[in-house]
C-alpha positions as semicolon CSV with decimal commas, in nm:
position;residue;x (nm);y (nm);z (nm)
1;M;5,865;13,994;15,445
2;T;5,770;14,225;15,156
3;I;5,504;14,477;15,097
4;Y;5,410;14,307;14,764
5;S;5,186;14,022;14,789
6;G;4,935;13,831;14,558
7;P;4,934;13,552;14,319
8;V;5,089;13,765;14,032
9;F;5,399;13,883;14,241
10;D;5,432;13,525;14,403
11;M;5,452;13,396;14,041
12;A;5,720;13,652;13,925
13;A;5,930;13,575;14,241
14;K;5,901;13,203;14,176
15;Q;6,018;13,242;13,824
16;F;6,299;13,463;13,946
17;G;6,398;13,194;14,207
18;V;6,424;12,937;13,923
19;I;6,649;13,172;13,722
20;A;6,854;13,264;14,026
21;D;6,920;12,900;14,111
22;Y;7,015;12,820;13,728
23;L;7,266;13,112;13,747
24;E;7,383;13,018;14,094
25;I;7,325;13,362;14,230
26;P;7,416;13,386;14,599
27;V;7,118;13,406;14,833
28;D;7,222;13,747;14,982
29;Q;7,225;13,919;14,630
30;R;6,873;13,813;14,524
31;D;6,656;14,050;14,688
32;R;6,849;14,338;14,549
33;L;6,758;14,202;14,207
34;L;6,410;14,111;14,269
35;L;6,250;14,377;14,502
36;P;6,168;14,699;14,325
37;K;6,349;15,025;14,409
38;R;6,043;15,242;14,469
39;A;5,680;15,193;14,506
40;V;5,440;15,479;14,501
41;T;5,081;15,484;14,597
42;V;4,852;15,787;14,543
43;A;4,489;15,880;14,620
44;C;4,339;16,032;14,319
45;P;4,012;16,228;14,425
46;I;3,791;16,348;14,133
47;R;3,449;16,509;14,120
48;R;3,201;16,277;13,949
49;D;2,957;16,413;13,699
50;D;2,675;16,398;13,954
51;G;2,876;16,639;14,183
52;T;2,985;16,380;14,428
53;I;3,357;16,310;14,512
54;A;3,514;15,973;14,450
55;V;3,873;15,854;14,546
56;F;4,056;15,604;14,331
57;E;4,372;15,421;14,436
58;G;4,670;15,437;14,207
59;Y;5,012;15,293;14,199
60;R;5,353;15,329;14,028
61;V;5,633;15,073;14,076
62;Q;5,989;15,137;13,954
63;H;6,184;14,816;13,966
64;H;6,542;14,946;13,896
65;L;6,714;15,250;13,752
66;T;7,061;15,077;13,695
67;L;7,064;15,088;13,322
68;G;6,866;15,395;13,274
69;P;6,513;15,530;13,328
70;T;6,238;15,305;13,407
71;K;5,990;15,229;13,150
72;G;5,641;15,065;13,164
73;G;5,268;15,095;13,094
74;T;4,985;15,229;13,302
75;R;4,687;14,987;13,354
76;F;4,335;15,124;13,440
77;A;4,138;14,813;13,556
78;S;3,926;14,729;13,860
79;N;4,139;14,431;13,980
80;V;4,474;14,649;13,985
81;D;4,676;14,606;14,295
82;L;5,022;14,689;14,423
83;G;5,147;14,320;14,381
84;E;5,033;14,279;14,020
85;V;5,181;14,624;13,927
86;A;5,516;14,528;14,096
87;A;5,522;14,187;13,911
88;L;5,465;14,365;13,578
89;A;5,754;14,602;13,650
90;V;5,989;14,308;13,731
91;W;5,891;14,130;13,409
92;M;5,935;14,477;13,220
93;S;6,293;14,480;13,355
94;W;6,394;14,146;13,219
95;K;6,225;14,234;12,897
96;C;6,421;14,546;12,849
97;A;6,746;14,384;12,946
98;V;6,698;14,083;12,719
99;T;6,625;14,319;12,410
100;G;6,927;14,542;12,501
101;L;6,713;14,853;12,586
102;P;6,861;15,104;12,829
103;Y;6,574;15,093;13,080
104;G;6,465;14,937;13,402
105;G;6,122;14,819;13,435
106;A;5,822;15,017;13,567
107;K;5,453;14,962;13,577
108;G;5,157;15,167;13,710
109;G;4,785;15,162;13,748
110;I;4,462;15,276;13,887
111;A;4,184;15,044;14,051
112;V;3,904;15,149;13,829
113;D;3,651;15,004;13,611
114;T;3,657;15,242;13,302
115;K;3,326;15,115;13,196
116;K;3,167;15,279;13,494
117;I;3,317;15,633;13,453
118;S;3,233;15,891;13,175
119;R;3,493;16,024;12,930
120;R;3,516;16,347;13,122
121;E;3,570;16,153;13,446
122;L;3,839;15,946;13,283
123;E;4,022;16,247;13,159
124;V;4,020;16,406;13,511
125;L;4,128;16,075;13,672
126;A;4,410;16,041;13,424
127;R;4,530;16,401;13,473
128;R;4,508;16,379;13,861
129;Y;4,712;16,046;13,856
130;M;4,995;16,207;13,665
131;Q;4,976;16,524;13,879
132;E;5,026;16,313;14,186
133;L;5,318;16,130;14,024
134;I;5,510;16,418;13,895
135;P;5,763;16,429;14,181
136;F;5,852;16,060;14,090
137;V;5,860;16,060;13,712
138;G;6,048;16,237;13,433
139;P;6,186;16,167;13,090
140;H;6,521;16,043;13,236
141;I;6,356;15,882;13,559
142;D;6,040;15,707;13,453
143;V;5,858;15,703;13,113
144;M;5,497;15,600;13,093
145;A;5,323;15,411;12,823
146;P;4,957;15,272;12,762
147;D;4,848;14,930;12,883
148;M;4,512;14,767;12,948
149;G;4,237;15,026;12,987
150;T;4,438;15,320;12,862
151;D;4,524;15,443;12,515
152;E;4,695;15,713;12,306
153;Q;4,454;15,968;12,425
154;V;4,531;15,900;12,797
155;M;4,896;15,936;12,712
156;A;4,818;16,262;12,554
157;W;4,641;16,368;12,881
158;F;4,945;16,250;13,079
159;M;5,191;16,434;12,864
160;D;4,982;16,766;12,866
161;T;4,949;16,753;13,240
162;Y;5,327;16,716;13,292
163;S;5,412;16,973;13,030
164;M;5,178;17,235;13,199
165;H;5,362;17,168;13,527
166;Q;5,705;17,216;13,368
167;G;5,604;17,530;13,159
168;R;5,711;17,362;12,833
169;T;5,605;17,077;12,603
170;V;5,776;16,752;12,720
171;T;5,667;16,491;12,460
172;E;5,934;16,237;12,590
173;I;5,764;16,198;12,927
174;V;5,526;15,920;12,785
175;T;5,523;15,689;12,473
176;G;5,230;15,556;12,288
177;K;5,095;15,900;12,220
178;P;4,915;16,008;11,920
179;V;5,141;16,089;11,622
180;S;4,994;16,440;11,632
181;A;5,135;16,506;11,964
182;G;5,493;16,357;11,927
183;G;5,413;15,992;11,900
184;T;5,575;15,759;11,646
185;L;5,435;15,575;11,350
186;G;5,390;15,209;11,420
187;R;5,367;15,228;11,797
188;R;5,002;15,115;11,829
189;E;5,063;14,811;11,615
190;A;5,412;14,743;11,741
191;T;5,330;14,452;11,993
192;G;5,098;14,260;11,783
193;R;5,318;14,297;11,481
194;G;5,612;14,160;11,686
195;V;5,407;13,877;11,817
196;A;5,316;13,776;11,449
197;H;5,661;13,837;11,322
198;L;5,811;13,580;11,585
199;A;5,529;13,334;11,536
200;R;5,600;13,341;11,163
201;R;5,965;13,296;11,217
202;V;5,903;12,988;11,430
203;M;5,653;12,844;11,160
204;Q;5,946;12,863;10,911
205;D;6,194;12,694;11,139
206;L;5,945;12,423;11,199
207;S;5,842;12,396;10,825
208;I;5,493;12,498;10,890
209;E;5,342;12,658;10,583
210;A;5,144;12,976;10,668
211;N;4,877;12,914;10,400
212;G;4,667;12,630;10,567
213;A;4,804;12,682;10,912
214;T;4,572;12,767;11,191
215;A;4,577;13,002;11,488
216;V;4,371;13,069;11,798
217;V;4,384;13,420;11,965
218;Q;4,279;13,442;12,348
219;G;4,214;13,814;12,402
220;F;4,107;14,040;12,116
221;G;4,216;14,375;12,239
222;N;4,488;14,586;12,072
223;V;4,758;14,336;12,076
224;G;4,545;14,031;11,999
225;S;4,364;14,181;11,703
226;I;4,662;14,312;11,537
227;A;4,848;13,987;11,597
228;A;4,556;13,801;11,431
229;S;4,544;14,050;11,153
230;E;4,908;14,012;11,070
231;L;4,883;13,628;11,085
232;H;4,573;13,644;10,860
233;K;4,749;13,865;10,604
234;A;5,025;13,592;10,589
235;G;4,768;13,325;10,507
236;V;4,710;13,172;10,847
237;K;4,334;13,086;10,924
238;I;4,226;13,239;11,246
239;I;3,997;12,973;11,365
240;A;3,897;13,107;11,714
241;V;3,900;13,422;11,912
242;S;3,780;13,537;12,242
243;D;3,766;13,828;12,487
244;H;3,608;13,900;12,810
245;T;3,257;13,886;12,657
246;T;3,249;13,595;12,418
247;A;3,438;13,332;12,224
248;L;3,398;13,265;11,863
249;H;3,497;12,943;11,661
250;R;3,490;12,863;11,284
251;P;3,721;12,575;11,171
252;A;3,727;12,719;10,819
253;G;3,855;13,058;10,942
254;L;3,701;13,374;11,084
255;D;3,658;13,689;10,899
256;V;3,928;13,883;11,086
257;P;3,887;14,218;10,917
258;G;3,517;14,186;10,998
259;L;3,595;14,113;11,364
260;I;3,820;14,413;11,390
261;A;3,558;14,642;11,228
262;H;3,293;14,512;11,483
263;T;3,508;14,565;11,785
264;A;3,609;14,906;11,680
265;Q;3,251;14,996;11,652
266;R;3,103;14,798;11,958
267;G;3,404;14,784;12,198
268;S;3,404;14,397;12,222
269;L;3,326;14,075;12,024
270;A;2,984;14,069;12,197
271;G;2,703;14,050;11,944
272;Y;2,917;13,951;11,643
273;S;2,747;13,619;11,590
274;N;2,543;13,377;11,786
275;E;2,602;13,085;11,540
276;L;2,991;13,102;11,588
277;A;2,960;13,132;11,967
278;S;3,190;12,878;12,154
279;D;3,292;12,774;12,505
280;P;3,544;13,019;12,627
281;K;3,711;12,767;12,841
282;S;3,774;12,561;12,521
283;I;3,973;12,828;12,332
284;L;4,320;12,754;12,487
285;T;4,305;12,392;12,425
286;M;4,192;12,370;12,070
287;P;4,414;12,202;11,815
288;C;4,603;12,467;11,626
289;D;4,944;12,552;11,483
290;V;4,969;12,889;11,692
291;L;4,807;12,986;12,011
292;V;4,824;13,336;12,117
293;P;4,729;13,409;12,470
294;A;4,696;13,791;12,454
295;A;4,472;13,883;12,758
296;V;4,575;13,865;13,116
297;E;4,826;13,680;13,357
298;R;4,811;13,307;13,460
299;V;4,564;13,178;13,208
300;I;4,763;12,885;13,129
301;D;4,790;12,661;13,439
302;A;4,911;12,312;13,484
303;N;4,583;12,170;13,376
304;V;4,565;12,377;13,064
305;A;4,932;12,302;12,988
306;N;4,866;11,932;12,996
307;N;4,593;11,980;12,747
308;L;4,743;12,217;12,511
309;R;4,713;12,104;12,146
310;C;4,909;12,386;11,979
311;R;5,253;12,350;11,804
312;I;5,370;12,708;11,894
313;L;5,283;12,908;12,198
314;A;5,328;13,275;12,124
315;E;5,279;13,466;12,459
316;A;5,144;13,805;12,362
317;A;5,021;13,872;12,717
318;N;5,242;13,936;13,010
319;G;5,270;13,632;13,252
320;P;5,015;13,413;13,080
321;T;5,196;13,093;13,195
322;T;5,212;12,980;13,571
323;P;5,535;12,829;13,697
324;D;5,348;12,485;13,752
325;A;5,252;12,505;13,365
326;D;5,616;12,586;13,289
327;L;5,730;12,268;13,451
328;I;5,489;12,070;13,209
329;L;5,571;12,272;12,906
330;E;5,953;12,216;12,982
331;R;5,889;11,845;12,952
332;R;5,673;11,899;12,642
333;K;5,937;12,127;12,468
334;D;5,967;11,882;12,171
335;E;5,607;11,913;12,114
336;I;5,530;12,269;12,190
337;F;5,769;12,564;12,114
338;V;5,726;12,831;12,350
339;I;5,808;13,193;12,262
340;P;5,821;13,339;12,616
341;D;5,648;13,683;12,677
342;I;5,964;13,887;12,756
343;I;6,054;13,839;12,394
344;C;5,718;13,765;12,216
345;N;5,557;14,089;12,319
346;A;5,851;14,296;12,340
347;G;5,784;14,483;12,032
348;G;5,573;14,744;12,228
349;V;5,852;14,846;12,445
350;V;6,112;14,846;12,160
351;V;5,893;15,088;11,960
352;S;5,829;15,280;12,281
353;Y;6,211;15,324;12,310
354;F;6,224;15,453;11,939
355;E;5,952;15,690;12,023
356;W;6,141;15,824;12,313
357;V;6,463;15,867;12,123
358;Q;6,292;16,045;11,850
359;D;6,122;16,288;12,088
360;L;6,448;16,349;12,257
361;A;6,624;16,414;11,920
362;Q;6,324;16,585;11,758
363;F;6,380;16,383;11,464
364;F;6,127;16,136;11,325
365;W;6,138;15,815;11,133
366;G;5,903;15,666;10,877
367;E;5,695;15,364;10,966
368;D;5,897;15,118;10,752
369;E;6,212;15,225;10,937
370;V;6,037;15,167;11,271
371;M;5,924;14,831;11,164
372;R;6,262;14,740;11,020
373;R;6,445;14,834;11,344
374;E;6,180;14,659;11,571
375;Y;6,212;14,323;11,386
376;Q;6,593;14,349;11,385
377;I;6,596;14,378;11,768
378;L;6,328;14,116;11,824
379;D;6,519;13,869;11,585
380;T;6,856;13,934;11,766
381;A;6,692;13,870;12,116
382;F;6,512;13,560;11,970
383;S;6,838;13,408;11,808
384;N;7,029;13,472;12,139
385;M;6,762;13,277;12,326
386;I;6,767;12,988;12,077
387;E;7,137;12,959;12,093
388;R;7,146;12,964;12,471
389;A;6,863;12,710;12,498
390;R;7,020;12,465;12,264
391;R;7,371;12,514;12,400
392;D;7,264;12,429;12,751
393;D;6,981;12,219;12,677
394;I;6,726;12,446;12,873
395;Y;6,378;12,557;12,836
396;N;6,330;12,884;12,625
397;R;6,199;13,092;12,914
398;T;6,477;12,994;13,126
399;A;6,726;13,102;12,847
400;A;6,553;13,433;12,768
401;M;6,512;13,530;13,152
402;A;6,860;13,427;13,241
403;T;7,002;13,659;12,975
404;G;6,784;13,951;13,112
405;V;6,871;13,890;13,465
406;E;7,247;13,850;13,391
407;R;7,259;14,187;13,227
408;V;7,096;14,362;13,513
409;R;7,309;14,193;13,766
410;A;7,624;14,268;13,578
411;A;7,535;14,647;13,559
412;K;7,448;14,629;13,939
413;N;7,775;14,472;14,010
414;T;7,986;14,705;13,788
415;R;7,815;15,023;13,952
416;G;7,866;14,874;14,308
417;L;7,641;14,926;14,616
418;F;7,610;15,303;14,696
419;P;7,670;15,355;15,076
């Protein structure tokens, strides 16, 4: 029995079970590796603009603190629940471990539709959420970052709230802040740049020329739009994109800078073009060289996996592929090269780590240095995955997750079990 439930946590647990079987981890040791160390639920009452009081439910899950503080984003979305947050925290642990970062995974969120609250209400809610969590977070306990529905400004409000409580400025309590408030250059672009960097690397390995290659991006938020932009700059034609409002398709290639300008002004792809509108369900299975799912979890199920017509699957979202789909993709590994999420989208947490380090040292790097170090860490993790996958003739996700789980398990075993 566990307090965590729902399809997303069930998926994370099933993935872990596959890795635990592969690593032959004794059954009595598995729950210690899988179940989160701490889960906090908070009620966040705020006064609405009309004078009424509304209460929103918030969560923060810290998976493990064996290697250092926990690290993870904070999601403001209407469908946030404890099971989803816990699953994302678990995945973040494997992501940090496989990239060699001194963190455990964490995740947080509030169940709220940000389109239905005002800017003032958003600020009040963000500050109240941080205030409720102050006893459980800190620069060496749990460091927050942005995620779906939050941004640099929300992180600045988090940081200011925590700092007011401490009586001094504590920039290192969050990452993904504005540069003016102690953030690092390159953080906002880090995840999308990392996705594009690894996709280009695989293209080179597969002898796919960037000029003339095609890509489809499902999810055109911060990560998806930047990945699309970086691929577009490299010469790749972005033939289709989608978000929660619409899908657009142009075989000759879309105007990516124009799409980014439109979404910056309008907040979504809605209204960009009626002529280019396409069926959103068809986006994932369009023929292309690179498919980038950059939206939410569980979009590639067994049916979609059977019908994928991409050569490279670059998982920019967390948990976009279900375990049933993985069974199919493992059989199709000679047709489709999967860059698993815990490496593909790790650029964000890697550069968040750089921001945390810079804040602690009060010594800041230039953007070129940030990017160079980001790509170096991603390339090392990717190379290790490929070496293991080829050596043991296993699926890429198995190779990546096994490395992450092994590192966490080794640290726990070395430290021992506190009485």
